C-alpha positions in Angstrom: 28.0 68.9 7.3 30.5 66.6 9.1 33.3 68.9 8.3 31.3 71.8 9.7 30.9 69.8 13.0 27.5 68.2 12.4 28.2 64.5 12.8 25.0 63.0 11.4 26.6 59.5 11.3 27.2 59.6 15.1 23.7 61.0 15.6 22.2 58.2 13.5 24.1 55.6 15.5 22.7 57.1 18.7 19.2 57.2 17.2 19.6 53.5 16.4 20.5 52.8 20.0 17.3 54.5 21.2 15.2 52.5 18.8 16.8 49.3 20.0 15.6 49.9 23.6 12.5 47.9 24.8 9.5 50.2 25.4 10.0 50.3 29.2 13.7 51.2 28.9 12.9 53.8 26.2 10.5 55.5 28.5 13.1 55.5 31.3 15.7 56.9 28.8 13.4 59.7 27.9 12.6 60.5 31.5 16.3 60.5 32.4 17.1 62.6 29.3 14.6 65.3 30.1 15.9 65.7 33.6 19.5 65.7 32.3 18.8 68.6 30.0 17.1 70.5 32.8 20.0 70.0 35.2 22.5 71.0 32.5 20.8 74.3 31.9 20.3 74.9 35.6 24.0 74.6 36.1 25.3 76.2 32.9 22.7 78.7 31.7 22.3 81.9 33.7 19.0 82.8 31.9 17.4 79.5 32.9 18.9 79.5 36.4 17.2 82.9 36.9 13.9 81.4 35.6 14.3 78.7 38.3 15.3 81.3 40.8 18.4 79.1 41.5 16.1 76.3 42.8 15.7 73.0 41.0 12.2 71.6 41.6 11.8 67.9 42.4 8.6 67.6 40.3 8.6 68.0 36.6 5.3 70.0 36.6 6.8 72.6 38.9 9.3 73.6 36.2 8.3 77.0 34.6 6.5 77.0 31.3 8.6 78.9 28.8 6.9 81.5 26.5 8.1 82.8 23.2 8.6 86.2 24.8 11.2 84.7 27.1 13.5 84.3 24.1 13.2 87.8 22.8 16.0 89.2 24.9 18.9 88.8 22.5 20.6 85.5 21.8 23.8 86.3 23.7 21.8 86.5 26.9 20.3 83.1 26.3 23.3 81.0 25.4 24.7 78.4 27.9 28.3 78.6 29.1 31.0 77.8 26.5 28.5 78.3 23.6 28.7 81.2 21.2 27.3 82.2 17.9 30.5 80.8 16.3 30.2 77.2 17.7 26.4 76.8 17.4 23.8 76.6 14.7 21.9 79.9 14.6 18.5 80.5 12.9 15.3 82.4 13.5 11.7 81.4 13.8 9.4 82.0 10.9 7.3 84.4 12.9 4.1 82.5 11.9 3.0 82.8 15.5 3.6 86.5 15.4 6.4 86.4 18.0 9.7 86.0 16.1 13.1 85.4 17.7 16.6 84.0 17.0 17.7 80.7 18.5 20.8 78.6 18.8 21.4 74.8 18.8 24.6 73.0 19.7 25.9 71.0 16.7 25.1 67.6 18.1 21.5 68.6 18.7 21.2 69.9 15.1 22.8 66.6 13.9 20.1 64.7 15.8 17.5 66.8 14.0 18.9 65.7 10.7 19.3 62.1 11.7 15.7 62.0 12.8 14.5 63.6 9.6 16.4 61.0 7.6 14.8 58.2 9.7 11.3 59.5 9.1 11.9 59.9 5.4 13.0 56.2 5.2 9.5 55.2 6.4 8.4 56.3 2.9 11.4 55.1 0.9 13.0 58.5 0.7 16.5 59.7 1.7 18.6 62.8 1.4 19.4 61.9 -2.2 15.7 61.9 -3.2 14.9 64.8 -5.6 12.6 67.3 -3.8 10.3 69.9 -5.3 10.2 72.4 -2.4 7.3 74.9 -2.0 8.9 77.0 0.6 9.9 80.6 1.2 13.4 81.9 0.5 15.2 85.2 0.6 15.2 86.9 -2.8 18.1 89.2 -2.4 21.6 89.6 -0.9 23.7 86.8 0.5 20.7 85.0 2.0 19.5 84.1 -1.6 22.8 82.5 -2.6 23.2 80.7 0.8 19.8 79.1 0.3 20.6 78.2 -3.3 23.8 76.4 -2.1 21.8 74.5 0.5 19.2 73.5 -2.1 22.0 72.2 -4.4 23.6 70.2 -1.6 20.2 68.8 -0.5 19.1 67.9 -4.1 16.1 70.1 -4.1 14.5 72.6 -6.4 12.7 75.4 -4.7 9.5 76.6 -6.4 8.9 80.1 -5.1 5.6 80.6 -3.3 5.6 84.4 -3.5 3.7 84.3 -6.8 1.1 81.6 -7.2 -0.9 83.2 -10.0 -2.1 81.0 -12.9 0.8 82.0 -15.1 3.4 81.2 -12.4 1.7 77.8 -11.7 1.8 77.0 -15.3 5.5 77.5 -15.3 5.7 75.2 -12.3 4.0 72.5 -14.4 6.7 72.9 -17.1 9.4 72.4 -14.4 7.7 69.1 -13.2 7.6 67.9 -16.8 11.4 68.3 -17.1 12.8 67.3 -13.7 12.5 63.8 -12.2 11.2 64.7 -8.7 10.7 62.0 -6.1 8.6 64.1 -3.7 7.0 67.5 -3.2 7.4 69.2 0.1 6.0 72.6 1.4 3.6 74.8 3.1 0.1 73.3 3.0 -1.5 76.5 1.8 0.8 76.9 -1.2 0.5 73.2 -2.1 -3.3 73.4 -2.0 -3.3 76.4 -4.3 -1.2 74.5 -6.8 -3.4 71.4 -6.5 -6.6 73.5 -7.2 -5.0 74.9 -10.3 -4.2 71.3 -11.5 -7.7 70.2 -10.8 -9.1 73.2 -12.6 -7.1 72.2 -15.7 -7.9 68.5 -15.5 -4.2 67.6 -14.7 -2.7 65.1 -12.4 0.9 65.9 -11.3 2.4 62.4 -11.3 1.2 61.9 -14.9 3.3 64.9 -15.8 6.1 63.8 -13.5 5.9 60.0 -13.3 8.8 59.7 -10.7 6.8 61.7 -8.2 5.8 59.4 -5.3 4.9 61.4 -2.2 3.7 64.8 -1.0 4.8 66.1 2.5 2.9 69.0 3.9 4.3 71.2 6.7 4.0 74.5 8.6 0.2 74.8 8.4 -2.7 72.6 9.4 -3.7 69.9 6.9 -7.4 69.5 6.9 -9.3 66.4 5.6 -10.5 68.4 2.7 -6.9 69.6 1.9 -5.6 66.1 1.9 -8.3 64.9 -0.5 -7.5 67.8 -2.9 -3.7 67.1 -2.8 -4.2 63.4 -3.2 -6.5 63.9 -6.2 -4.4 66.6 -7.9 -0.9 65.1 -7.3 -1.9 61.4 -7.6 0.4 60.4 -4.7 0.2 59.6 -1.0 0.1 62.7 1.3 2.1 62.7 4.5 1.7 65.3 7.2 4.6 66.7 9.1 4.3 68.8 12.2 7.5 70.6 13.3 8.9 73.2 15.6 12.2 74.2 14.2 13.5 76.0 17.3 12.7 73.1 19.6 14.1 70.1 17.8 12.7 70.1 14.3 10.1 67.4 13.5 7.6 66.9 16.3 5.3 64.5 14.7 5.4 62.7 11.3 2.9 60.3 9.7 4.0 56.7 9.2 2.7 54.4 6.4 -0.5 53.9 8.4 -1.1 57.7 8.7 -0.4 57.6 12.4 1.2 60.8 13.6 4.2 59.5 15.4 5.8 61.7 18.0 9.6 62.4 17.9 10.2 61.0 21.4 13.8 60.4 20.4 14.5 64.2 20.4 11.6 65.8 22.3 9.3 65.4 25.3 5.8 66.5 24.4 3.1 67.5 27.0 -0.4 68.8 26.7 -1.5 71.3 29.4 -4.6 73.4 30.1 -4.9 77.1 30.4 -3.6 76.9 34.0 -0.5 74.9 33.0 -1.8 71.6 34.5 -1.2 68.4 32.5 -4.4 67.2 30.9 -5.6 63.6 30.6 -4.7 61.7 27.4 -7.4 62.4 24.8 -8.1 65.9 26.1 -7.2 69.0 24.1 -4.7 71.6 25.4 -1.6 73.6 24.8 1.4 71.9 23.4 4.7 72.1 25.4 8.0 70.8 24.0 11.2 70.0 25.7 14.2 69.6 23.4 16.2 66.7 24.9 19.5 67.5 23.2 19.9 71.2 22.8 22.5 72.4 25.3 23.1 75.8 23.7 19.7 77.2 24.7 17.0 75.9 27.1 13.8 74.9 25.3 12.2 73.3 28.3 8.5 73.0 28.7 8.3 75.5 25.8 4.8 76.6 24.8 4.8 76.5 21.0 1.6 78.3 20.4 -0.5 75.4 19.1 -3.1 73.2 20.7 -3.4 69.5 20.2 -4.6 66.1 21.5 -2.5 63.0 22.3 -3.9 59.5 22.2 -2.4 56.2 23.3 -1.7 53.7 20.6 -1.9 50.1 21.7 0.0 48.7 18.8 3.3 50.2 19.9 2.4 51.2 23.5 3.2 54.9 22.7 1.5 58.2 22.6 0.8 59.7 19.2 -0.5 63.1 18.1 -4.2 62.8 17.3 -5.2 66.4 16.6 -3.6 69.7 15.9 -5.2 73.1 16.0 -3.7 76.3 14.5 -1.1 77.2 12.0 -3.5 78.0 9.2 -2.7 81.1 7.2 -5.0 82.9 4.7 -4.1 83.5 1.1 -2.9 87.0 0.0 -5.0 88.2 -3.0 -3.5 91.1 -5.0 -5.0 93.6 -7.5 -3.1 91.9 -10.4 -4.7 88.6 -9.7 -1.5 87.2 -8.2 -1.9 85.0 -5.1 0.6 84.3 -2.4 0.5 82.5 1.0 0.3 84.5 4.2 3.8 83.3 5.3 5.2 85.5 2.6 5.1 88.3 5.1 7.7 86.6 7.2 10.2 87.3 4.4 8.9 90.9 4.1 9.3 91.6 7.9 12.5 89.6 8.2 14.8 92.7 7.6 13.3 94.6 10.5 13.6 91.5 12.8 17.2 91.0 11.8 18.4 94.6 11.7 16.8 95.9 14.9 15.2 93.1 16.9 12.5 95.6 18.0 9.5 93.6 16.9 7.9 91.7 19.8 4.6 90.6 18.2 2.9 91.4 14.9 0.2 90.4 12.5 -0.7 91.6 9.1 -4.3 92.3 8.1 -5.4 92.7 4.5 -8.4 95.0 4.5 -8.6 95.6 0.7 -6.8 94.2 -2.3 -4.2 96.9 -2.1 -4.2 97.8 1.6 -2.3 96.0 4.3 -2.3 96.9 8.0 0.8 95.9 10.0 -0.3 95.6 13.7 2.8 95.6 15.8 4.0 95.5 19.4 7.5 97.0 19.5 10.0 98.7 21.8 9.6 101.9 19.8 8.0 103.3 16.7 9.4 102.2 13.4 11.5 104.8 11.7 10.7 106.1 8.2 13.6 104.2 6.8 12.4 100.9 8.4 8.9 101.5 6.9 10.5 102.1 3.5 12.4 98.8 3.8 9.1 96.9 4.4 7.4 98.7 1.5 10.4 97.9 -0.7 10.2 94.2 0.2 6.4 94.2 -0.5 7.3 95.5 -4.0 9.8 92.6 -4.4 7.9 89.7 -2.8 4.3 90.8 -3.8 3.9 93.6 -6.3 4.4 97.4 -6.5 1.6 99.8 -5.7 0.4 98.3 -2.4 -0.4 100.5 0.5 1.2 99.7 3.9 -0.1 101.1 7.2 1.7 100.6 10.5 -0.5 100.4 13.5 1.5 100.2 16.8 -0.4 98.6 19.7 0.1 97.7 23.3 -1.7 94.3 22.9 -2.9 92.2 20.0 -6.3 90.5 20.5 -6.0 86.7 20.1 -8.7 84.4 18.7 -10.6 82.0 20.9 -8.2 79.2 19.9 -5.3 81.1 21.4 -3.4 80.7 18.2 -2.3 83.9 16.6 -2.0 83.6 12.9 0.6 85.6 11.0 -1.7 86.9 8.3 -5.4 87.6 8.3 -7.5 88.4 5.2 -10.5 90.7 6.0 -11.4 91.3 2.4 -14.6 89.1 2.5 -15.7 89.9 6.0 
């Protein structure tokens, strides 16, 4: 990564400097850093300058709140001066919120993300050499598959595919755990819970099968109290909850050894606001806004991530911590064959349309029968027959053949009361 321009050692050194600051100086550092990144983009990013109407407010709360739709104009229009696709890290959001887009990070910002991840893992005696069983999505075809395989090899992780979580597939997973000395298991909450329930049903405990297993880290979806109990019972290890926003700095909150959800104040500035955009009192629930303190390639400033949460003040370290998170739960896909798969599978199915055309603005998938899926979309135009065939083909690959796909183009998609738009909704039992 250092050869590629991601100097993690330099980033780790800077992270150590931040940690060495007394609490008062650390707060001053963060306040200065958030204004520095605003001023940088005001001067160097035409897109953000237009959002500010060429006028830099004196009060933080007067800065505009950025929405996901603000970033759906093509990445070239969003990059700051001197930054290109060639000298930045490029990725795309999972689409779990229903509003996908591509984003860029300058290499120093991405290195800070990795340095912070390493720091958080060390809280639980893990590092980048720890062997990871990864319950995560991955492309199944073309160059994307081999790129992900190479990353997994370098990062010392074995990816256990989540697209098939049937009993037969999970039994094969158990065989893998019996052969490989994993140190921790990481992945989507929904997929991990499905695996845990299978273990419980068969009177198995995972760290009895894999004695080196020490930790479970859940991510991407809400971890309920019940989910944590199931995972702890089935895996026989401590469960740690991660909350991350990949496009806005990576990890946003990570549980320490006391299960306190510590905010990533070294890389992000987190706010909670009400429906009118006003900052709420500590302890009150509201929308989560994130400012990436290091990303100069694209302006993620007061970015509304699509989740709601609550902060609380922790007296032991005189800092705010995340106390509650709402949203990010996805239903489980049930198929005629008995196969099960997490809702985020549809991100990998819809990815080809996102990458090839960029026309999708918002979408959800509703399962109305075991073999019928309705794709509700907001798009610049109707999908072509060829694009629909591509989605159908990917459903055959990632789920199973014989499923019916219906495209339903809408002007608006009705959101639930929480304001959080899930990616996938099962309506089978309604």
